[in-house]
Each structure stands twice: as structure tokens, then as C-alpha cells.
N, C-alpha and C positions, 0 to 999 in steps of 0.2 A: 853355537858353533857346531858344525856338522861332525858326525862320527865317521872315522875312517872304516872302510869295509873292503874285504876281499871275497871273491867268489872262488871256492875250492872246486876245481874241476872245469877244464875248458872243453869238455866233450859236449855231446848233444844237449844234455840237461842243463849244463852250465850256460851254454849259449842261449838256450831258451829262457832261462831265468834272467840273464842279462837283459834280454829284450823286454821281459815283463817288468823288470826294475826300471828300465829307461822310460817306459810310458806311464809309470806310477809317480805322479807329481808329489804326492804326500810322502812317499818313501824317499824321493830325492831331496826333499826339504830336510830330512833327518840324517841321511847318509851320503858320504862321499866315496864313490866306488874307485878304489885305487887300481885294481887290476885282477887278473886271474892268478891263482896258485895251482900248479899242476906238476905231477911227478914224471911226466913224459919228457925225457932229456931234450929231445929235438924241439920242444916248444918253448924252452926258456928264452926269454927276451923277444920272442915272436909276438906279433900283433894278431889277435884272433877276434874277428868281428869288431874291430876298432878298439879293442882293449888289450893291453900288453900283459903277457905272462911274466910276472915280476919275481917269482920265486917258486920253490918246491916246498914239500911238507917240512923238511928239516929246517928250512929258512923260517917258516911260520912257527914251528915249535920253539924257536929261540927268539921270537920277535920281542924286542925289549920294552915296548910301550903299549898302551891300550889300543886294541884293534878288534873289529868284529869280523866274523867269518860265517858265510853261508855255505854249507857242504852240499854240493850239487853232484851227487853220485847216486845213480839209480840202484846199483847193487846194494842190498841191505847190509850184508856182512862186510863189504868193503867200506861202506859209510860208517858202520860201527867201529871198525878198526881205526879209521882216520879220526873219528870223533874222540875216541878214548885217548889216542896219542896227543891230539891237540889240546885236550882238556887238562893236560899236565901243565900247560902254560897258563897261569892265572891271569895273564894280560889279555887273553882272548875271551870275548863274549860271543854267544851264538844266538843272534836274534832270530825270531820266526818271521819269514817273509810271507805276506798275504797279497796276492794279486788284486788289482783294484776293482775287479768285478766279482770277487768271491762273495757268496752269501753265507754268512756265518753268524749264528745267533749268539747272544750274550750268555746263553745256557750251555756253552761249550768250554771245556777246559783243555788246555794243551801245554806241553812242556817246551823246552828250549829247542832251537834249531830246526823247527818244522818248516815245511814249504807247502803252500797252498796255491796251485796254479790257476790259470784262467778258468772261469766258468764252473768252479766247484760249488756245490751246495752242501753245507754242513748244518744240519737242522738243530735239534734241541736235546739237551741232557746227554751230551756225548763227551766221553773222556778219551783224550789222546795223549800218548807218551811223548818222549823226546825224539827229535830227529826223524820224525815221520815225514814222508813225501807223498803228496797227493797231486798226481799229474792232472792235466786239463780235463774238465768235464766229468769229474767224479762226484757222486752223491753218496751221502751217509745218512741213514735214517736214525730216528730217535733212540736214545738209551743204548747206543752202541759203545763198545770199548775197543780202542785201537792201541796196540802196544808200542814199545820203543822200536825205532828203526824200521817200521813197516813201510813198504812201498806199494802204492796203488798206481798202476800204469793208466794211461788215458781211458776215459769212459767206463770206469768201473762203477757199478751200482750196488750199494750195500743197503739192505733193508734194516728195519728196526731190531734192536736187541741182539745184534751180532757182536761176537767177540773175536778179535784177531790178535794172535800172539806175537811176541817180539820177533823181529827180523823176518817176518813173512812177506812175500811178494805176490801181489794179485795181478794177473796178466790183463792185457788190453781187452776191454769189452766184456769182462767177466761180470756175472751177476750172483749175488749171495742172498738167498731168501731169509726171512726173519728167523731170529732165535737160533742161529747156527753158530757153532764154535769152530774156529780155525786155530790149530795149535801153533806153537813156536816154530820158526824156521820152515814154514810151509811155502811151497811154490804152487800157485794155481795157474794153469795154462791159459793162454789167451782164448777168449770166447767161451770159457767154461760156465756152467750153471751149477752152483753149489746148493744142494737141497738136503744134505746130511752133514753131520760134523766131520771134520777132516783132521786126522791125527797129526801130532807134531812130527817134524823132520821128514815130511813126505812130499812128493810131487803128485798133484792130482790134476787130471784133465778130463774134458768131455762134457756131454750133456746127457745125463747128469754127471757131475765131476766125481771121479773115483781115483783113489791112489794107484799109481802105476809103479812107483818105486819109493824106497826109503833111503835116507842118507844120514 
């Protein structure tokens, strides 16, 4: 019997993940997609890309039977907040979604609730936490460590032995050279090239990337 599943977030990422699920035959053999869950009041009961918005987070927090949820929110802190609230309901499981063309070795460990989008390459001896999101066309080199709630936006390239802390977001088209450390809650601007360690709770941009503010 198929497992019931909802997509949390009917925004851009959620709609992209719906598409990637719909073309993944193996995924559809296991899961029955019930609809979107979204906290935008105007979307309730609306149909988005052919899938109905069937409830909000409060509805899902109180869901009385077994259900699976994939949290499709690009903002790392927002995703963390939602995941922590939903995790209070023991009826909810958080499967990891892997698009059908992802190259991911057996030497990779990852937690619950992760998302690996089209054309990602995750090589060997890599450790990934919970609820990390890898947008399309990202690469991660050997022996890297990716924390919880990390977001990699499209076409990010990470070399070997890189460490990225919890709740950090790496902007579109950014590159990180080998053996660099990115702290917790860091934002790397789009198109940046990271050649030095980046301290926690900072925003870094440029070629080479340098912190421009702390938060």
C-alpha cells in the first residue's frame, strides 16, 4: 500500500519538487501525493499546478494518522521552524526525496527530510544532516560535511573536505574551494567564490567572498 504524502510549501520550490516527484516512477510507486500544505490563507482549497492546497501547518500539526511530509521551503531558518513544529506530531514522518537523475554514492550518509534535486552529484564519504536542500545541478566533493537545514541554491560547486554549518545558505552559482569551513547561519551571495573560512552568522559576497555584515 502506498504511503500518503504532502508537500509543505506551494511556492517555487514546492512546485518544482512536485514536478520532480511526478516524473519519478519509483517514488510514485511508494507514495501517494495528497496535496500541498501552505500557510498562505488565500491559497487554501486552491489548486496549484494541478494539486490542491489541502491545509495549513496547524492542520498538519494535528493530523491524526500516519502521513509523510516533504518541507519545500528554501529559507533555512523558516524550514527549521516548520520542521521543529511538525516534529511534535509523531504521526508525521519526513522522508528524503532524491530526484531520479541524482548521482549519490553509497558512501554518503544523510538525515531525514533532505531534498536532492535534478542533476546533483554527491560523491563519496560525505555526511549530511537533517532537512538539507540541494537545488538542481549542485556538486559536493569527497569528505565534506553539510549541517542541518543547509540550503544550496542551483549550480553550487563544493570541493572536497568542506564543512558547512547548520542553517547556512549558499547562493546560486557559488563555488567553495577545498578544505574551507563555513560557519552556522552563514549566507553566501550568488556567484561568490569562497577561498577562506567564513565565520558564523555572517553574510559574505564577492570573488573572493568576504563578510560584509554580521547578524
